[in-house]
Each structure stands twice: as structure tokens, then as C-alpha cells.
N, C-alpha and C positions, 0 to 999 in steps of 0.2 A: 319650281321657279314661283308659282302663285301661293305655295302653302304658307308663306310667312307675309303675304299681302294683306294689308288692313282693308279688306273689301267692304264696300257699302252698297246699298240698294238706293234706288230712286224711283220716282213716279211723277207723272205729269198732272197738272190741274188747269182748268180754264180761267181761273181768277185767283191770283197769288194772294190778294188782300183777304178774300174770303177764307182761303186755306190758312192763313196766318191767324186769323180770328178763331176759326174752328179748332185747330190743333193747339194753339195757345191758350185760348180762353175757355172754350167749351170743354175740351179734353184735359186741359190743365197741364200740357206738356211744355217743355222749354223749346222755343222756337228762336232761332237766330237768323238774321239777315247775313248772306254771304258778302263779306266786304270786298272781295275781289270780282264777284260777278253779281252786279246789281239785278234784283228781281228773283234771285234764287234763295230759297230757304234751307236751312239745316234744322231737321227734327232731331233733337238730342234725346236719345232713349236710354234706358237703364243699360249698364254694362259699358258705358262709354262709346257706344256705337251711334252712328249718324245716318239718317235717312235724307237723301236730297229730294226736295220738292221744287219742280221747275214748272214754269208757265209754258203752255203750248197752245197756240190759237186754234188749232184743229184737234183739240184734245177729245178723245173718245174714252169714256170710263171703262176701266178694267171689268172684265166680265168674270173675274176670279177675285179671291181675297188676296189684297196686296199687303196687308199688314195685320198681324195677329198680336193681341196684348193678353199674355197669360196673367190670370188673376186667380186668387184663391177661392173666390165665390162669385160665380157668373151671375146669379140672380141679384145679389147686392150691387154688383157693378152695373147691371142693366137698370136697376131702380135708381141709382145715383146718376147714371148718364141720361136716363129718361127725364129726371128732374132738371137737368141742365139743357134739355131741349133736343136731345138726340132721339131719333126715331128708329126703332129697330124693325128689321125686315121680318115679317111674318110669312112663312111658307106654309101652303096648304095644298100641296101637290099630293096626288094619290099615293106615291112612294116615298114622299119626304115632307114631314110636317114638323113645325114648331108649335109651341104653346102661344097663348094670346099675347104674351110679352116678347115673343120672337125667340125663345130659347129652345135649342134642340137638345133633347135628353134621350133620344130613342137609339142608343148604340154609339160607341165612340165617346170622345170627350164631350162634356157639356159646353155648348158654344152658342153665341148669339152674334148675328151679323148686322152691320149698320152701314150707311154711306156717308162719305164726306160731302161737302158742297158741290164737288165736281162729279159726284156719282160713283166714285171709286168704292170698292167693298172693303170693309175693315171688320175685325171681330174682337170680341172678348172671349177667351177660351180658358176653360178650367186648367190650373196648373196641374202637371202630373204629380201624384203623391207617392 
């Protein structure tokens, strides 16, 4: 029944204006206002998929990665996004560390995490080769 469904994902933010600015201007993604539901955003991502961004007054940031952006070169993506004002998360836990740029390279794919203005966790992750 759901096999042919055009599923989509969504997440909440506490300020839809800041989200529109961040995803559209800072990250350079296509963001559209929902014409049938004012205050809702559609994040148009590669492959024709859409992610719904909706306001929630009692929003709590996700404690897990909500959106991953596969890129060919994580370090280059981190440098470019840092130049646009994105701050990457530097982990320095005993069993989990990133480098000073926030890039994890110690097993598994190369990945770096950052937050949107609502505190949700996003990543740039190296594309599988």
C-alpha cells in the first residue's frame, strides 16, 4: 500500500523566518512557502524530494541528525559553509572526537555536524564512492 507513496519528511522550528533565511540564504537551498498552509515551508532538495518545515511554539531541538547532505568533499563543504557563517559542532568526548573544524574521520564516513537556528542537528557527510 505505501510502497508507491511519495513519502516526505518534516521537522519543526521555533522561528519560521529564521529557518527560511538559514536554509535559503546561508545553505543556498530552494525554499518555498506553502500556498495552501501559510507559515509552512517546503525545502526542495535534490532528486525532487521535499522536506516540510513547520513552526512549533514549544519546539524542542532534535537530539539526533534530522537531515544529512551527502557531499563529495566534507572538508571543502565545511570550509564553504563556515565562510557563510555556519558553526560546526566540535566533539571532544573521550570516545568520540572530531578535529578542530568539527570533522569526524575516525571510522565510518567522514562527517561534520552543525545546527540550524532552531538547534536541530544537520550534517554534511561524504558520499559513498
